[in-house]
C-alpha positions in Angstrom: 0.0 0.3 0.1 1.7 3.5 -1.0 0.8 6.6 0.3 -1.3 7.9 -2.8 -4.1 5.2 -2.2 -6.8 5.9 -0.3 -7.5 5.4 3.3 -9.9 2.7 4.1 -12.3 3.1 6.6 -12.1 1.2 10.2 -15.2 -1.2 9.4 -13.8 -2.2 5.9 -10.0 -3.0 7.6 -11.8 -4.9 10.4 -14.1 -6.9 7.5 -10.6 -7.7 5.7 -9.1 -9.2 8.6 -6.8 -6.8 9.8 -6.9 -4.5 12.9 -7.8 -1.0 12.5 -6.1 0.6 15.3 -2.9 -0.8 13.6 -3.9 0.3 10.4 -4.3 3.8 11.8 -0.5 3.7 13.1 0.5 2.5 9.8 1.2 -1.4 10.2 -0.5 -4.3 9.3 -1.4 -6.6 11.9 -4.1 -9.6 11.8 -6.9 -9.4 14.1 -7.5 -12.7 16.8 -10.0 -15.1 15.7 -13.5 -14.3 16.7 -12.5 -10.9 17.5 -12.0 -7.4 15.3 -8.9 -6.7 17.0 -5.4 -7.7 17.4 -3.8 -9.3 20.6 -2.4 -6.0 21.3 -5.5 -4.0 21.2 -7.8 -6.3 23.1 -9.1 -5.8 26.4 -8.3 -8.5 29.3 -11.0 -8.5 31.3 -9.1 -10.6 34.0 -7.6 -8.5 36.6 -3.9 -9.8 37.7 -2.8 -8.9 41.4 1.1 -8.8 41.6 3.2 -7.4 44.7 6.1 -5.2 44.0 9.6 -5.3 46.1 7.9 -2.8 48.5 5.2 -4.9 50.0 2.7 -2.9 48.0 -0.1 -4.8 45.8 -1.7 -3.6 42.6 -3.7 -4.6 39.5 -2.1 -5.4 36.2 -2.7 -6.5 32.6 -1.0 -9.0 30.4 2.1 -7.8 28.8 1.3 -6.1 25.3 -2.7 -5.6 26.2 -4.3 -2.2 26.5 -4.8 -0.6 29.5 -7.8 1.6 29.1 -11.0 -0.3 28.4 -13.0 -0.3 24.8 -16.1 1.2 25.5 -19.2 0.5 22.9 -19.8 4.1 22.0 -17.7 6.9 20.8 -14.5 7.5 18.8 -12.1 5.2 19.5 -8.8 6.6 17.4 -5.7 6.0 18.8 -3.1 9.1 19.2 -0.5 9.0 16.3 2.6 10.1 17.9 1.5 8.5 21.0 1.3 5.2 19.5 4.7 5.5 17.6 6.3 6.3 20.8 4.5 3.0 22.2 2.0 5.1 24.5 -1.5 3.9 25.0 -3.5 7.2 24.4 -6.7 8.0 22.6 -6.8 10.9 20.2 -9.3 13.1 18.1 -8.6 14.0 14.2 -8.1 18.0 15.0 -7.9 18.9 11.3 -11.1 17.3 10.4 -11.6 13.8 8.8 -8.8 12.4 7.3 -6.0 14.1 9.6 -4.0 12.3 11.9 -5.8 11.6 15.2 -3.7 13.6 18.1 -4.6 13.8 21.9 -4.8 17.0 23.6 -0.8 17.1 25.0 0.6 16.0 21.2 -2.0 18.3 19.4 -1.0 21.4 21.9 2.6 21.3 21.5 2.4 20.8 17.7 0.0 24.1 17.3 2.6 25.8 19.8 5.3 24.9 17.5 3.4 25.7 14.3 3.0 29.3 16.1 6.4 30.0 17.2 7.0 29.3 13.3 4.5 31.5 12.1 5.5 34.1 14.1 9.1 34.0 13.2 8.3 34.0 9.6 6.2 36.9 9.9 8.7 39.5 11.8 11.2 38.3 9.1 9.0 38.8 6.3 8.0 42.4 8.2 12.0 43.4 8.3 12.8 42.7 4.8 9.5 45.1 4.0 10.9 48.1 6.0 14.5 47.5 5.5 15.4 48.1 8.9 18.5 46.4 10.8 18.5 45.6 14.2 20.8 47.9 16.3 24.3 46.6 17.7 24.0 49.0 20.6 21.5 50.8 22.8 18.3 51.1 21.1 17.8 55.2 22.7 21.2 56.6 22.3 22.5 53.8 19.5 26.1 53.6 21.7 27.5 50.4 21.9 28.5 50.9 25.8 26.2 52.0 28.5 26.0 55.7 29.1 24.9 57.2 32.2 22.7 59.7 30.8 20.8 57.7 28.8 17.4 56.7 30.1 17.8 53.2 28.6 21.1 52.3 29.2 21.8 54.3 32.3 21.3 50.9 34.4 24.7 50.2 33.9 25.6 51.7 37.6 23.5 49.3 38.9 25.2 46.3 37.6 28.5 47.9 38.4 27.0 48.1 42.2 25.8 44.9 42.2 29.2 43.5 40.7 31.1 45.5 43.4 28.9 44.0 46.1 29.0 40.2 44.9 33.2 40.9 44.5 33.2 42.2 48.5 30.6 39.0 49.8 33.3 36.7 48.0 36.3 38.5 49.6 34.9 38.3 53.1 33.6 34.4 52.5 37.2 33.9 51.6 38.8 35.4 54.9 36.3 33.7 57.0 37.2 30.5 55.4 40.6 31.5 55.9 40.4 32.4 59.3 38.4 29.3 60.2 41.0 27.2 58.2 43.7 28.8 60.2 42.1 28.4 63.7 41.4 24.7 62.9 45.6 24.6 61.5 46.1 26.2 65.2 43.7 23.9 66.9 45.5 20.8 65.7 48.9 22.2 66.3 48.1 22.7 70.0 46.6 19.5 70.1 49.6 17.9 69.1 52.1 20.5 71.6 49.7 18.8 74.6 49.9 15.2 73.1 53.9 16.0 73.1 53.8 17.6 76.6 51.8 14.4 78.1 54.6 11.9 76.0 57.2 13.6 77.5 55.9 13.8 80.8 54.9 10.0 80.7 59.1 9.1 80.1 59.9 11.7 82.8 58.2 9.8 85.6 58.9 6.6 83.9 62.9 7.0 84.5 62.4 9.2 88.0 60.2 6.0 89.0 62.9 3.4 88.0 65.5 5.7 89.7 63.3 5.6 93.0 62.5 1.6 92.9 59.0 2.3 92.3 56.7 0.1 90.2 56.0 2.6 87.5 59.3 2.3 86.1 58.6 -1.1 85.0 58.9 0.0 80.9 62.4 -0.1 81.2 62.6 -3.7 82.6 60.2 -4.4 79.7 62.7 -2.8 77.3 65.9 -4.3 79.2 63.7 -8.0 78.2 63.3 -7.1 74.6 67.2 -6.2 74.1 68.0 -9.3 76.0 65.7 -11.8 73.8 67.4 -9.8 70.6 70.8 -10.3 71.7 70.1 -14.1 72.3 68.4 -14.5 68.7 71.1 -12.6 67.1 73.5 -14.9 65.3 76.0 -11.9 63.8 77.0 -8.6 65.0 77.3 -7.1 61.2 74.7 -4.5 60.0 73.5 -1.0 61.1 71.2 -0.6 64.1 67.5 -1.2 63.7 64.9 1.0 65.2 63.4 -2.2 67.3 64.5 -0.5 70.1 63.3 3.1 69.7 60.1 1.4 68.6 59.6 -1.4 71.7 60.5 2.0 74.2 57.4 3.7 72.6 55.7 0.6 73.0 56.6 -0.2 76.5 56.1 3.2 77.7 52.8 3.5 76.6 51.8 0.0 77.9 50.2 0.1 81.6 53.0 0.9 84.1 52.0 -2.1 86.4 51.3 -5.0 83.7 52.6 -4.3 80.6 49.1 -4.8 78.6 47.1 -2.5 76.3 49.7 -1.0 74.5 48.4 1.0 71.0 50.3 3.9 70.3 49.4 3.7 66.6 51.6 3.1 63.3 52.1 6.7 62.2 52.2 8.3 65.9 55.0 5.5 66.6 57.0 6.3 63.7 56.6 10.1 64.5 57.8 9.1 68.3 60.8 6.8 67.1 62.2 9.3 64.6 61.4 6.8 61.6 60.0 10.0 59.4 57.0 9.5 57.5 57.8 5.8 57.1 56.0 3.2 58.7 57.6 0.3 57.4 60.4 0.2 60.3 57.4 0.0 62.9 55.6 -2.8 61.0 58.8 -4.9 60.8 59.8 -4.0 64.1 56.4 -4.9 65.6 56.9 -8.3 63.8 60.2 -9.1 65.2 59.1 -8.3 68.7 56.4 -10.4 68.0 58.9 -13.5 66.8 60.9 -12.7 70.1 58.0 -13.7 72.2 58.3 -10.3 74.1 54.9 -9.1 73.0 51.5 -10.6 71.7 48.9 -8.7 69.1 45.7 -9.6 71.0 43.8 -6.9 68.7 44.4 -6.7 64.9 44.2 -2.9 63.6 41.4 -2.4 60.6 39.7 0.3 59.4 36.5 1.3 60.8 33.0 1.6 59.6 30.7 4.6 59.3 29.0 4.1 62.4 32.1 3.8 64.4 33.6 6.6 62.7 31.2 9.0 63.7 31.5 7.9 67.2 35.2 7.9 67.5 36.3 10.4 65.1 38.8 7.7 63.5 39.1 6.4 60.6 41.3 3.5 61.8 41.8 1.2 64.8 44.4 1.1 66.3 46.4 -2.3 67.2 46.6 -3.7 70.5 49.5 -5.6 72.5 50.2 -7.0 75.7 53.7 -7.3 76.6 55.3 -10.3 78.5 55.7 -10.3 82.0 59.3 -9.3 83.3 59.3 -12.5 85.3 59.1 -14.8 82.5 62.5 -13.7 81.2 65.9 -14.0 82.3 66.5 -11.9 85.4 70.5 -11.8 84.5 70.4 -10.8 81.0 67.7 -8.0 81.8 70.1 -6.6 84.2 72.8 -6.7 81.8 71.0 -4.5 79.4 69.8 -1.9 81.9 72.2 0.3 80.7 71.2 0.2 77.3 67.5 0.5 77.9 68.0 3.5 79.7 70.2 5.1 76.7 67.8 4.2 74.5 65.1 6.2 76.7 67.1 8.9 77.3 67.5 9.2 73.0 63.4 8.6 73.0 63.5 11.9 75.1 65.8 14.0 73.2 63.9 13.3 70.3 60.2 13.9 72.0 62.0 16.9 73.3 63.0 18.1 69.5 59.5 17.2 68.5 57.8 19.3 71.2 59.8 22.2 70.3 59.1 22.3 66.6 55.5 22.1 67.2 55.9 24.9 69.7 57.8 27.1 67.0 54.7 26.0 64.5 52.1 26.8 67.3 53.8 30.5 67.7 54.0 31.0 64.1 50.6 30.0 63.5 49.4 32.5 66.4 51.8 35.3 64.8 49.5 34.8 61.4 46.4 35.3 63.2 47.7 38.5 65.3 48.2 37.0 68.7 51.5 35.9 70.4 52.9 33.7 73.3 52.9 35.4 76.7 55.3 35.7 78.9 54.3 32.9 81.9 53.9 30.4 78.7 57.6 31.0 77.5 59.0 30.7 81.1 56.8 27.3 81.5 58.7 25.9 78.3 61.9 27.3 79.4 61.2 25.4 82.8 60.0 22.2 81.1 63.4 22.2 79.0 65.6 22.2 81.8 63.8 19.5 83.0 63.8 17.3 80.2 67.5 17.8 80.2 68.2 17.2 83.6 66.4 13.8 83.1 67.8 12.7 80.1 71.3 13.6 81.4 70.7 11.6 84.8 69.3 8.6 82.6 72.7 8.5 80.5 74.7 9.2 83.6 72.6 6.4 85.2 73.3 4.1 82.2 76.9 4.6 82.6 77.1 4.0 86.1 74.7 1.5 86.6 75.9 -1.5 88.6 73.7 -4.7 89.1 72.3 -5.2 92.9 74.5 -7.5 95.1 74.4 -8.8 99.1 76.9 -6.8 100.6 76.9 -5.3 104.0 75.0 -1.7 104.6 79.0 -0.2 104.6 79.9 -1.5 101.4 76.8 -0.6 99.6 77.2 3.1 99.7 78.7 3.6 96.3 76.4 1.4 94.5 74.0 3.2 96.4 75.1 6.2 94.8 75.3 4.9 91.1 71.8 4.2 91.2 70.8 7.4 92.3 69.9 6.8 96.0 71.1 9.5 98.5 70.7 6.5 101.4 71.7 2.6 100.8 68.3 0.8 101.4 69.0 -2.1 104.0 69.4 -5.2 103.5 68.0 -7.0 106.4 64.3 -6.1 107.1 64.0 -3.6 109.8 62.8 -5.1 113.2 59.2 -4.9 114.5 58.2 -1.9 117.0 56.5 -4.8 119.2 60.1 -5.8 120.3 60.7 -3.2 122.1 64.1 -3.4 121.5 66.9 -0.3 121.8 67.5 1.5 118.6 71.2 2.0 119.5 71.6 -1.8 119.4 69.9 -2.1 116.1 71.2 0.3 114.1 70.6 3.8 112.9 66.9 5.3 113.2 64.8 6.4 109.8 65.7 9.4 108.3 64.5 13.0 108.4 61.2 13.4 107.2 61.7 17.1 106.5 59.7 18.7 103.5 62.2 21.0 102.4 64.6 18.3 101.6 65.7 18.1 97.8 65.9 14.1 97.0 66.4 14.7 93.2 64.8 11.7 91.1 66.0 9.5 94.6 62.8 10.2 96.1 61.9 8.1 98.9 59.5 5.3 98.8 55.7 5.5 100.3 54.6 4.2 103.1 51.8 2.8 101.9 53.8 0.6 99.6 57.0 -0.7 101.4 59.7 -2.5 99.5 59.9 -6.0 100.4 62.6 -7.4 102.7 65.5 -9.0 100.8 66.1 -12.7 100.9 69.6 -13.4 102.0 69.5 -16.9 100.5 71.0 -17.4 96.7 67.9 -20.0 95.8 65.7 -18.5 93.7 61.9 -18.3 94.7 60.1 -21.1 93.8 56.9 -20.5 91.2 53.6 -20.8 91.9 52.1 -24.1 90.7 49.4 -23.5 87.7 46.2 -24.7 89.1 44.7 -28.1 87.5 42.1 -26.1 85.1 44.6 -24.4 83.2 44.9 -27.4 80.8 41.2 -26.7 79.6 39.5 -24.0 81.2 40.8 -21.2 78.3 39.4 -23.6 75.4 36.0 -23.5 77.4 36.2 -19.7 78.0 36.7 -19.2 74.2 33.9 -21.2 73.4 31.6 -19.5 76.2 32.5 -16.3 75.1 31.8 -16.9 71.9 27.7 -18.5 72.7 27.6 -15.6 75.4 28.0 -12.0 73.5 27.9 -10.3 77.3 31.4 -11.6 78.0 33.6 -11.0 75.3 34.5 -7.7 76.9 36.2 -9.5 79.7 39.4 -10.8 79.6 39.8 -14.2 78.6 41.8 -15.4 82.2 39.4 -14.0 84.3 36.7 -15.8 82.7 39.0 -19.2 82.4 39.3 -18.7 86.5 35.9 -18.3 87.0 34.9 -21.3 84.9 37.8 -23.5 86.1 37.1 -23.0 89.8 33.3 -23.9 89.3 33.0 -26.7 86.5 35.1 -29.8 85.4 36.9 -31.2 82.5 33.9 -32.8 80.6 31.8 -29.5 80.3 31.5 -28.0 77.0 30.0 -24.4 76.2 27.0 -26.0 74.7 26.2 -28.0 77.7 26.8 -25.1 79.9 24.1 -23.2 78.5 21.6 -25.9 78.1 22.2 -26.5 81.7 22.1 -22.9 83.2 19.0 -22.2 81.2 17.1 -25.4 82.4 18.6 -25.1 86.2 17.5 -21.3 86.5 14.2 -20.0 86.0 14.9 -16.5 85.4 16.7 -15.5 81.4 20.2 -14.4 81.2 20.8 -10.9 81.1 21.6 -9.2 77.7 24.2 -6.3 79.2 24.7 -6.7 82.9 26.8 -4.5 84.8 29.5 -6.8 86.0 29.8 -9.7 83.7 32.4 -12.0 86.0 30.5 -10.8 89.1 26.9 -11.9 86.8 28.9 -15.1 85.8 29.7 -15.9 89.2 26.2 -15.7 90.4 25.0 -17.4 87.5 27.2 -20.8 88.0 26.4 -20.7 92.0 22.5 -20.7 91.3 22.9 -23.5 88.5 24.9 -25.8 90.5 24.0 -25.5 93.9 20.1 -26.4 93.0 19.3 -29.8 94.1 19.0 -31.3 90.7 22.8 -33.0 89.9 24.1 -31.3 86.9 25.4 -33.7 83.9 28.6 -33.4 84.2 31.1 -33.4 87.3 31.0 -29.6 88.9 33.7 -28.6 91.6 30.9 -26.0 93.0 28.3 -28.7 92.8 30.2 -31.2 94.6 31.4 -28.6 97.2 27.7 -27.9 97.5 27.2 -31.5 98.5 29.8 -31.8 100.9 28.8 -28.6 102.9 24.9 -30.2 102.7 26.4 -33.5 104.3 28.1 -31.9 106.6 25.3 -29.3 107.8 23.0 -32.5 107.6 25.7 -34.6 110.2 25.7 -31.6 112.3 22.0 -31.3 113.0 21.9 -35.1 113.2 24.7 -35.0 115.7 22.7 -32.2 117.5 19.6 -34.1 117.8 21.5 -37.0 119.3 23.0 -34.9 122.0 19.9 -33.6 122.9 18.2 -36.9 123.2 21.3 -38.2 125.3 21.2 -35.2 127.4 17.2 -35.8 128.0 18.1 -39.7 128.6 20.5 -38.7 131.3 18.1 -36.0 133.2 15.9 -38.8 133.3 17.9 -41.0 134.9 19.6 -38.7 137.3 15.9 -37.7 138.2 15.0 -41.6 138.9 18.1 -41.9 140.6 16.5 -39.2 143.2 13.8 -40.7 144.9 12.1 -39.2 148.1 13.6 -41.2 151.1 16.4 -43.9 151.0 15.9 -47.7 150.7 16.2 -49.8 153.5 19.1 -51.6 152.2 20.9 -48.3 151.9 20.0 -47.1 155.1 21.7 -50.7 156.5 24.4 -50.0 154.4 25.2 -46.5 155.9 24.5 -47.6 159.3 27.3 -50.0 159.2 29.8 -47.8 157.6 29.0 -45.1 160.2 29.4 -48.0 162.9 32.9 -49.3 161.6 34.4 -45.3 161.0 36.3 -42.9 163.9 34.3 -39.8 163.8 37.2 -37.9 162.5 36.9 -39.8 159.3 33.0 -39.4 159.3 33.5 -35.7 159.3 36.1 -35.9 156.6 34.0 -37.6 154.4 31.2 -35.3 155.4 32.8 -32.3 154.1 34.2 -34.3 151.2 30.6 -35.1 150.3 29.5 -31.5 150.9 32.1 -30.6 148.4 31.4 -32.5 146.1 27.8 -32.0 146.4 28.8 -28.1 145.6 30.9 -29.3 142.7 28.1 -31.4 140.9 25.5 -28.3 140.7 23.9 -28.9 144.4 23.2 -32.4 144.0 24.2 -34.8 146.6 26.9 -38.0 145.1 26.2 -41.3 146.9 29.2 -43.0 148.1 30.0 -46.4 146.6 28.1 -49.3 147.7 29.8 -52.3 148.9 29.5 -55.3 146.6 28.8 -59.0 147.6 32.3 -60.7 147.9 34.5 -57.8 148.6 35.0 -58.2 152.3 34.7 -55.7 155.1 35.9 -52.6 154.8 39.7 -52.1 156.3 38.4 -50.2 159.8 35.8 -53.1 160.7 38.5 -56.1 160.2 39.5 -57.5 163.1 42.6 -59.7 163.8 
C-alpha cells in the first residue's frame, strides 16, 4: 500500500481481517480469531494482582494488552504520535476527517510549535519589507557601551554596584574560610603540643620511678627484656642499627605501667615518636620482630572502622593492641645486663620527643603570629622550665646508664657507692627492719629512720611511699619457687573462648578471668553447649543481655545453676563442694539431735536416781559404814561429800556401795 492510495475506513479494514487500530498507525496486523482487534488492542477482562518489592499490591494487565477499556460507543482512535512512542492514549482528528488523530498534549505541542514558526516568519517578512537592521547598541542612544546619561542604558551603574557587592561578599567569605582554616590548624597544632607534652611527662615519670625503685619504672625492665631476647636470638653483630629499640621503647612506655598490657600507640604515631620519619615500614618490621621474639602478643588487629564507628570515635582506623610479656618470665640476669642500653634508648627517645615538642611549639607560635596573637611571658617561662627538666632527666638517665651496677648482697657499709650509682642518697637496708613491738633499743639495732623534712631535695631519688613499702631482701641465693599452675589451666581457656563466643556479654571480659571463674566452678567434661543448656534449665530467669559486672554475674549464674537440688550432667567442682557442705550440715543437725536425746535420757536417769527417801538396804549399808568408821573420818567424809555436792551443782553424790564378795572395810576388820 502506497501513500497515494486512499485510506480505508475502520469497518472495511476489520472486515478484511486486519486490526483497524494498527492500520491507523501504519502497521498491518491480523486480528485474533473471533475478534475485531489484534492481541495488542484487545482488552483482557481478567484482573491480575502482583506485589512489588516494597510490599505494595497492584492490579496489572498482561504484557502487550491495552491499559484502558474499549467503550461500546464513541470514537476509539489512538494518538498517532503516542502510538509511535509505544504509549496507549486516545486521540481525535483535530483538522477534520482524514487528518492525524492526536491527543490533547500532542495537538497542543504541535500547535505551539507551528505558531512560533509563523511568528518568526512574519517578523522576518516585516523586516525585509521595512528594510530595517537590528541595532547593535542601545535602542535609545545608539551607543555600543552603556552611558549613564541615557534613560535606557543608564542602568549600568546598578550592574556595576551589584558586581562590586558580589566581589566584596566573595572576599569576605574567603577571609572567613581562611580564618576558620587557620583556627583549625592552630587547634590541631596545639593538640599535638599537648600530646607531646604528656608523652614527655610520661617518659620522665618512668625514669624517675625507675631511679626511685617504684613499680612505675617497669617499662625500663620491659625494654631490657626485649634487648636481652634480641641479643640472644642474634647470630651476627654485623649490620646497621635497627629501629627495634626505639619502636619497642614507645610500645613499653605507652603500655600499662604495672602490667604491660593494652599498648596501642598507633603505627603513624610510633613512627613519629621513634624518629622513623614518615615511613611506617620500620614500625611494622619492629612489631613483627618483637612478636617473633615472644616479647609481646597482638591481642587486637588494626582495621578500618565502619561509618558508624567513625562517627562515634572520630577516627578512621582502629589501632592494634599489644600485651607485653611480664618481666618475671624472662632471664633476670640478662635483663640486668641490658639495663644501661635500655636507659640510653629512653634518653634518646626523650631527646627526640623534646625536639618534636620544640618544632610543634614553633609551629604554634607561627600560626599565632599569622592570626595576630603571641605567646605570653608565662608560657615562655613554662616552656623554658620544661626544657630544663627534660635535659636534666636525660642527662641523669645517661649517667645512670654509665654508672649502673647490678644489685648484690653486701653489708650496708659496702653498698654506699653502688647506692650512689643507682641514684639513692641513702643505701637501702639489706635485712628487714626489726618490729616496733619487740621494744628493743635503737642503738643496738642500728641508726634510726631518716629525716622526713618536707624541704629536703632528693632529686630523682625520692623515698618510697609508706603505703607500699619495699619487701625485705632474701639472704639465700636460691630463686623464689614459682607458683604451681592450677589444674584447670589445661582446659578452662578453651571452654572460656567457646563460652565467650556463645554469650556475647562476656566478650569484653579478659580471657584469664573467665577461664579462672569457669575452672573453679566446673570440670573437664563441660562444653559451652552443655553449660548453656544446663543454665537455662536450672534457672527460671533468663540471662541478662548487658550485665553491669559480667564476671560477678557469671559467678552468680554458676552459683544458682550448680547449688540446686538437681545434679548437673557432668561433674562440677562447685556442685561437689555444695554436696559436701550439705552433708556436713546434715551430720551436724543429726549430731545435735542425738546430743539432745542423750541429755534428755541422762536427765531422766538422774531424776529416777533421786527418790524421796532412802531404801532399807541403803540405810543398813550407811549404818554399817558409820558404825565402823571413826568420828574424825566421818567428819572428813562429810566434808568431802559436801564439797562434791557443791561441785556437782548442788546434787548429793552417793558413796560407793559395797558389793557382795568384796569383804568388810579395813576399819571394821578384826585380827
